[in-house]
N, CA, C and O of each residue as an XYZ file, in Angstrom:
372
protein
N      91.594     -4.255     37.472
C      90.508     -4.087     38.706
C      90.011     -2.656     38.784
O      88.813     -2.395     38.893
N      91.161     -1.549     38.712
C      90.531     -0.471     38.593
C      89.781      0.081     37.171
O      88.908      0.949     37.158
N      90.245     -0.524     36.139
C      89.494     -0.257     35.163
C      87.876     -0.776     35.232
O      86.942     -0.296     34.590
N      87.832     -1.766     36.085
C      86.377     -2.584     36.135
C      85.460     -1.595     37.047
O      84.282     -1.307     36.838
N      86.346     -1.118     38.179
C      85.829      0.045     38.950
C      85.139      1.207     38.403
O      84.071      1.687     38.783
N      86.048      1.665     37.277
C      85.579      2.849     36.672
C      84.452      2.400     35.657
O      83.510      3.181     35.525
N      84.446      1.379     35.019
C      83.231      0.904     34.051
C      82.065      0.851     35.080
O      81.034      1.434     34.744
N      82.092      0.261     36.228
C      81.073      0.358     37.244
C      80.618      1.451     37.427
O      79.487      1.734     37.030
N      81.367      2.283     38.045
C      80.868      3.869     38.257
C      80.233      4.418     37.132
O      79.168      5.006     37.318
N      80.791      4.316     35.758
C      80.124      4.946     34.624
C      78.663      4.253     34.646
O      77.643      4.936     34.738
N      78.644      2.908     34.557
C      77.351      2.326     34.594
C      76.386      2.973     35.415
O      75.362      3.507     34.991
N      76.806      2.897     36.813
C      75.855      3.453     37.744
C      75.363      4.759     37.451
O      74.218      5.135     37.700
N      76.518      5.636     36.761
C      76.092      6.941     36.548
C      74.835      7.062     35.494
O      73.763      7.639     35.676
N      75.285      6.350     34.351
C      74.304      6.049     33.270
C      72.912      5.635     33.624
O      71.902      6.131     33.125
N      72.937      4.618     34.590
C      71.478      4.216     35.157
C      70.988      5.370     35.705
O      69.928      5.804     35.254
N      71.671      6.090     36.789
C      70.905      7.005     37.279
C      70.262      8.219     36.384
O      69.216      8.835     36.591
N      71.067      8.345     35.487
C      70.562      9.066     34.536
C      69.367      8.773     33.645
O      68.640      9.701     33.288
N      69.122      7.444     33.248
C      68.235      6.738     32.713
C      66.862      7.083     33.505
O      65.854      7.641     33.069
N      67.162      6.525     34.946
C      65.926      6.604     35.680
C      65.599      7.766     36.236
O      64.557      7.832     36.887
N      66.398      8.848     36.085
C      65.827     10.212     36.415
C      64.997     10.615     35.268
O      63.856     11.062     35.382
N      65.669     10.423     34.072
C      64.761     10.846     32.841
C      63.536     10.036     32.732
O      62.542     10.489     32.163
N      63.559      8.975     33.199
C      62.152      8.004     32.945
C      61.135      8.722     34.327
O      59.964      9.042     34.124
N      61.613      8.843     35.301
C      60.901      9.496     36.579
C      60.177     10.882     36.031
O      58.970     11.108     36.124
N      61.242     11.828     35.396
C      60.892     12.934     34.897
C      59.652     13.217     33.833
O      58.886     14.181     33.836
N      59.681     12.115     32.944
C      58.561     11.742     31.871
C      57.382     11.511     32.675
O      56.465     12.317     32.517
N      57.206     10.480     33.588
C      56.314      9.749     34.355
C      55.737     11.253     35.019
O      54.561     11.534     34.785
N      56.383     11.998     35.661
C      55.788     13.126     36.497
C      55.201     14.093     35.669
O      54.149     14.611     36.043
N      55.756     14.447     34.511
C      55.192     15.454     33.503
C      53.967     14.833     32.984
O      52.972     15.519     32.748
N      53.995     13.494     32.784
C      52.576     13.048     32.361
C      51.614     12.969     33.059
O      50.518     13.274     32.589
N      51.760     12.459     34.623
C      50.704     12.716     35.406
C      50.328     13.947     35.719
O      49.169     14.114     36.099
N      51.161     14.980     35.631
C      50.811     16.182     35.828
C      49.601     16.759     34.828
O      48.569     17.348     35.152
N      49.995     16.456     33.751
C      49.356     16.983     32.552
C      48.023     16.235     32.655
O      46.986     16.824     32.349
N      48.002     14.891     33.096
C      46.672     14.090     32.990
C      45.851     14.719     34.088
O      44.709     15.039     33.757
N      46.254     14.983     35.467
C      45.627     15.613     36.497
C      45.085     17.093     36.090
O      43.912     17.388     36.319
N      45.871     17.901     35.553
C      45.317     19.203     35.034
C      44.323     18.923     34.107
O      43.452     19.787     34.209
N      44.053     18.095     33.235
C      43.206     17.947     32.241
C      41.968     17.146     32.923
O      40.890     17.643     32.598
N      41.888     16.305     33.573
C      40.937     15.270     34.223
C      40.486     16.076     35.413
O      39.279     16.311     35.456
N      41.192     16.510     36.323
C      40.587     17.079     37.580
C      40.375     18.624     37.212
O      39.261     19.141     37.286
N      41.489     19.309     36.820
C      41.264     20.788     36.657
C      40.253     21.034     35.658
O      39.227     21.564     36.083
N      40.315     20.741     34.292
C      39.323     21.070     33.243
C      38.093     20.551     33.571
O      37.091     21.256     33.448
N      38.013     19.226     34.038
C      36.738     18.329     33.886
C      35.908     18.888     35.042
O      34.695     19.091     35.010
N      36.861     19.141     36.221
C      35.776     19.262     37.656
C      36.081     20.735     37.869
O      35.180     21.548     37.664
N      37.309     21.151     38.274
C      37.550     22.556     38.982
C      37.176     23.623     38.068
O      36.526     24.549     38.555
N      37.479     23.665     36.775
C      37.530     24.885     35.708
C      36.138     24.644     34.970
O      35.814     25.362     34.024
N      35.434     23.750     35.368
C      34.038     23.350     34.539
C      33.153     24.426     34.058
O      32.827     24.651     32.893
N      32.706     25.253     35.466
C      32.007     26.584     35.121
C      32.624     27.537     34.585
O      31.872     28.403     34.138
N      33.989     27.765     34.418
C      34.601     28.597     33.611
C      34.559     28.342     32.079
O      34.585     29.228     31.225
N      34.482     26.830     31.822
C      34.484     26.570     30.455
C      33.049     26.246     29.803
O      32.804     25.862     28.659
N      32.187     26.512     30.855
C      30.798     26.191     30.231
C      30.019     27.167     29.037
O      29.047     26.861     28.345
N      30.738     28.343     29.052
C      30.332     29.150     27.975
C      30.899     28.875     26.550
O      30.463     29.567     25.631
N      31.994     27.758     26.249
C      32.512     27.302     25.190
C      31.839     26.086     24.524
O      31.882     24.975     25.053
N      31.328     26.278     23.562
C      30.583     25.157     22.846
C      31.529     24.167     21.822
O      32.276     24.472     20.891
N      31.177     22.900     22.387
C      32.163     21.821     21.438
C      31.332     20.792     21.233
O      30.970     20.021     22.122
N      30.935     20.724     19.854
C      30.152     19.203     19.909
C      29.006     19.352     20.063
O      28.380     18.330     19.782
N      28.209     20.433     20.494
C      26.908     20.539     20.900
C      26.847     20.543     22.522
O      25.722     20.466     23.014
N      27.846     20.619     23.302
C      28.028     20.747     24.553
C      28.975     21.675     25.101
O      29.730     22.249     24.316
N      29.052     21.915     26.369
C      30.295     22.973     26.667
C      31.604     22.269     26.865
O      31.709     21.042     26.880
N      32.598     23.114     27.018
C      33.920     22.378     27.060
C      34.179     21.623     28.190
O      34.833     20.580     28.209
N      33.573     22.253     29.276
C      33.919     21.355     30.798
C      33.489     20.180     30.871
O      34.151     19.261     31.353
N      32.132     20.038     30.323
C      31.654     18.828     30.274
C      32.363     17.835     29.194
O      32.509     16.645     29.472
N      32.773     18.347     28.016
C      33.546     17.493     27.002
C      34.637     17.095     27.771
O      34.921     15.898     27.825
N      35.391     18.060     28.466
C      36.870     17.360     29.072
C      36.341     16.433     30.176
O      37.102     15.501     30.436
N      35.193     16.486     30.887
C      35.091     15.488     31.879
C      34.586     14.026     31.316
O      34.823     12.948     31.861
N      33.886     14.214     30.180
C      33.327     12.858     29.733
C      34.390     12.620     28.503
O      34.616     11.412     28.420
N      34.879     13.127     27.843
C      35.812     12.563     26.624
C      37.051     13.208     26.564
O      37.947     12.549     26.036
N      37.349     14.382     26.989
C      38.576     15.099     26.846
C      39.750     14.545     27.605
O      40.856     14.388     27.087
N      39.467     14.261     28.831
C      40.599     13.475     29.617
C      40.926     12.040     29.058
O      42.048     11.560     29.212
N      40.026     11.439     28.474
C      40.228     10.156     28.259
C      41.107     10.066     26.779
O      41.948      9.201     26.535
N      40.771     10.978     26.023
C      41.547     11.243     24.843
C      43.102     11.709     25.374
O      44.108     11.253     24.831
N      43.159     12.584     26.396
C      44.448     13.116     26.502
C      45.137     12.005     27.225
O      46.364     12.080     27.157
N      44.602     10.863     27.988
C      45.253      9.884     28.685
C      45.764      9.199     27.560
O      46.978      9.005     27.490
N      44.852      8.727     26.493
C      45.297      7.919     25.394
C      46.544      8.632     24.694
O      47.524      7.981     24.332
N      46.456      9.772     24.559
C      47.643     10.623     23.882
C      48.891     10.455     24.818
O      50.029     10.549     24.358
N      48.676     10.235     25.983
C      49.892     10.466     26.984
C      50.503      9.071     27.133
O      51.643      8.958     27.583
N      49.645      7.803     26.701
C      50.281      6.716     26.660
C      51.136      6.445     25.663
O      52.199      5.846     25.822
N      50.564      7.020     24.233
C      51.566      6.895     22.960
C      52.700      8.014     23.351
O      53.790      7.495     23.111
N      52.831      8.997     23.726
C      53.885      9.669     24.027
C      54.550      9.324     24.832
O      55.733      9.644     24.709
N      54.200      8.608     25.904
C      55.439      7.995     26.941
C      55.855      6.802     26.220
O      57.078      6.736     26.342
N      55.394      5.762     25.480
C      55.809      4.771     24.529
C      56.810      5.242     23.809
O      57.872      4.618     23.803
N      56.655      6.493     23.025
C      57.270      6.858     21.871
C      58.885      7.675     22.570
O      59.964      7.800     21.991
N      58.552      8.052     23.779
C      59.588      8.959     24.609
C      60.515      7.774     25.262
O      61.711      8.036     25.391
N      60.163      6.812     25.575
C      60.706      5.823     26.221
C      61.479      5.172     25.486
O      62.614      4.901     25.878
N      60.972      4.745     24.139
C      61.660      4.173     23.140
C      62.949      4.985     22.594
O      64.044      4.472     22.361
N      62.660      6.158     22.458
C      63.875      7.204     22.366
C      64.915      7.118     23.536
O      66.125      6.974     23.360
N      64.337      7.216     24.666
C      65.344      7.186     25.665
C      65.953      5.726     25.914
O      67.051      5.626     26.462
N      65.356      4.786     25.577
C      66.183      3.459     25.534
C      67.225      3.587     24.491
O      68.358      3.241     24.828
N      67.048      4.019     23.290
C      67.982      4.335     22.454
C      69.316      5.072     22.753
O      70.472      4.809     22.423
N      68.761      6.115     23.511
C      70.114      6.979     23.980
C      70.888      6.297     24.744
O      72.104      6.232     24.567
N      70.247      5.699     25.701
C      70.989      4.897     26.712
C      71.525      3.370     26.473
O      72.130      2.678     27.292
N      71.162      3.038     25.187
C      71.582      1.711     24.696
C      71.015      0.337     25.441
O      71.607     -0.710     25.705
N      69.792      0.698     25.653
C      68.926     -0.210     26.525
C      67.647     -0.928     25.815
O      66.818     -1.652     26.367
N      67.705     -0.518     24.371
C      66.611     -0.983     23.517
C      66.294     -2.381     23.418
O      67.193     -3.184     23.667
N      65.069     -2.827     23.069
C      65.149     -4.349     23.094
C      65.521     -4.735     21.688
O      65.662     -5.921     21.390
């Protein structure tokens, strides 16, 4: 019975580590997305207006296309990192 209790405690600790890592990845991704979409596309747009990208200024590019491309990159990053995390904790599909 004591062996089962120690196994349950170890599993609970591993679960906490897994979810802490998962939440950390999510928070980092959300911060990056917020900075790129809101920061670069709206708040820093006047400061980025002097930099030309594809015939338009960089602030407009971030507002129209850049934030979407960063969001797609974050989706692929999250999937890759979660697969790696799943393998580390032995919960892969």
